[in-house]
C-alpha positions as CSV (number, residue, x, y, z in Angstrom):
1,L,19.2,42.2,-43.1
2,A,19.7,44.1,-39.9
3,T,16.6,42.5,-38.4
4,Q,17.9,39.1,-39.3
5,L,21.2,39.8,-37.7
6,V,19.5,41.0,-34.5
7,N,17.3,37.9,-34.5
8,L,20.3,35.6,-35.0
9,N,22.3,37.4,-32.3
10,S,19.4,36.8,-29.9
11,I,19.3,33.1,-30.8
12,V,23.1,32.7,-30.3
13,K,22.9,34.5,-27.0
14,A,20.0,32.3,-25.8
15,A,21.9,29.2,-26.9
16,A,25.1,30.3,-25.1
17,K,23.0,30.9,-22.0
18,D,21.5,27.4,-22.2
19,V,25.0,25.9,-22.6
20,K,26.3,27.8,-19.6
21,S,23.3,26.7,-17.5
22,S,23.7,23.1,-18.6
23,A,27.4,23.2,-17.7
24,K,26.7,24.6,-14.3
25,T,24.0,21.9,-13.7
26,K,26.5,19.2,-14.7
27,Q,29.1,20.6,-12.4
28,T,26.7,20.7,-9.5
29,N,25.5,17.1,-10.2
30,D,29.2,15.9,-10.4
31,Y,30.0,17.6,-7.1
32,N,26.9,16.1,-5.4
33,S,27.8,12.7,-6.7
34,A,31.3,12.9,-5.4
35,V,30.1,13.9,-2.0
36,D,27.6,11.1,-1.9
37,T,30.2,8.6,-3.0
38,L,32.5,9.8,-0.2
39,K,29.7,9.4,2.3
40,T,29.1,5.8,1.1
41,T,32.8,5.0,1.0
42,T,33.3,6.4,4.5
43,S,30.5,4.2,5.8
44,E,31.9,1.1,4.1
45,A,35.4,1.9,5.4
46,S,34.0,2.2,8.9
47,T,32.4,-1.3,8.5
48,L,35.7,-2.7,7.2
49,L,37.6,-1.2,10.1
50,Y,35.2,-2.8,12.6
51,N,35.3,-6.2,10.8
52,S,39.0,-6.3,10.4
53,Q,39.8,-6.0,14.1
54,G,42.2,-8.8,15.1
55,V,42.3,-10.3,11.6
56,V,45.0,-8.3,9.9
57,A,48.7,-9.1,9.4
58,D,49.7,-5.5,9.9
59,D,47.6,-3.4,12.3
60,N,49.2,-0.2,10.9
61,T,46.9,-0.6,7.9
62,R,43.9,-0.2,10.3
63,T,45.4,2.8,11.9
64,T,45.8,4.4,8.5
65,L,42.2,3.5,7.6
66,Q,41.0,5.1,10.8
67,S,42.9,8.3,10.0
68,A,41.4,8.4,6.5
69,I,37.9,7.9,7.9
70,D,38.4,10.7,10.5
71,A,39.7,13.0,7.8
72,A,36.7,12.2,5.5
73,N,34.2,12.7,8.3
74,T,35.8,16.1,9.2
75,L,35.6,17.1,5.5
76,L,32.0,16.0,5.2
77,Q,31.1,18.2,8.2
78,K,32.2,21.3,6.3
79,D,29.8,23.4,4.3
80,K,30.6,22.8,0.6
81,P,34.2,21.3,0.8
82,A,36.2,21.8,-2.4
83,L,35.8,19.0,-5.0
84,V,39.5,18.4,-5.1
85,D,39.5,17.7,-1.3
86,V,36.5,15.4,-1.7
87,Q,38.3,13.5,-4.4
88,K,41.5,13.3,-2.4
89,A,39.6,12.0,0.7
90,Q,37.9,9.4,-1.5
91,N,41.3,8.2,-2.9
92,N,42.8,8.1,0.6
93,L,39.9,6.0,1.8
94,Q,40.1,3.6,-1.1
95,T,43.9,3.2,-0.8
96,A,43.6,2.6,3.0
97,S,40.7,0.1,2.5
98,D,42.7,-1.8,-0.1
99,A,45.6,-2.0,2.3
100,V,43.4,-3.4,5.1
101,N,41.8,-5.9,2.7
102,A,45.3,-7.1,1.6
103,S,46.4,-7.3,5.2
104,M,43.4,-9.5,6.0
105,E,44.3,-11.8,3.1
106,E,47.9,-12.0,4.4
107,Y,46.6,-12.8,7.8
108,K,44.5,-15.7,6.4
109,T,47.5,-17.0,4.6
110,Q,49.7,-16.8,7.7
111,R,47.0,-18.5,9.8
112,A,46.6,-21.3,7.3
113,A,50.4,-21.8,7.3
114,A,50.5,-21.8,11.1
115,D,47.6,-24.2,11.3
116,A,49.3,-26.6,8.8
117,A,52.5,-26.4,10.7
118,A,50.8,-27.1,14.0
119,A,49.0,-30.1,12.5
120,G,52.3,-31.3,11.1
121,G,50.8,-31.1,7.6
122,D,52.0,-29.9,4.3
123,L,51.1,-26.3,3.5
124,R,50.1,-27.4,-0.1
125,T,47.2,-29.3,1.4
126,V,45.8,-26.2,3.1
127,L,46.5,-23.6,0.4
128,P,45.7,-24.2,-3.3
129,L,48.7,-23.7,-5.5
C-alpha cells in the first residue's frame, strides 16, 4: 500500500508539473500573439493615417491616431512590455482608427452635400436614403 501511494504521489506530481508547464506555454503564446497583433495594428494605423490626410471632417482624429501610433511604437521598442500595456495600446489604436474612419465617412457625406448644393441639385439624388 505504501508503494502504491508513493507511485500515485509521483504520478500526481508529474501531472501537476505538466499542467504548470502547459499554462506557462499558453501564457507565453498569448503574450506573443498580443505583441504581434499590436505590431500589425500599428502598421495598419500608420497606413490609415497616411491615407486619411486631407479627407477627414475632423483633423483632431488624425492627431489622436498619431499619438496612439507613437505610444505603441514606443511600447514595442521596450524589452518585454507588460501585457496590460500591450492590450491598452491595442485598444487605443483601435479606438483612434475607428474615429478616423468615421471622420472620413463624415467628410465624404459633407463633400457629397457640398457637391449637390454647388450643382443646385437635391441631396437625395447624391446620397441614398
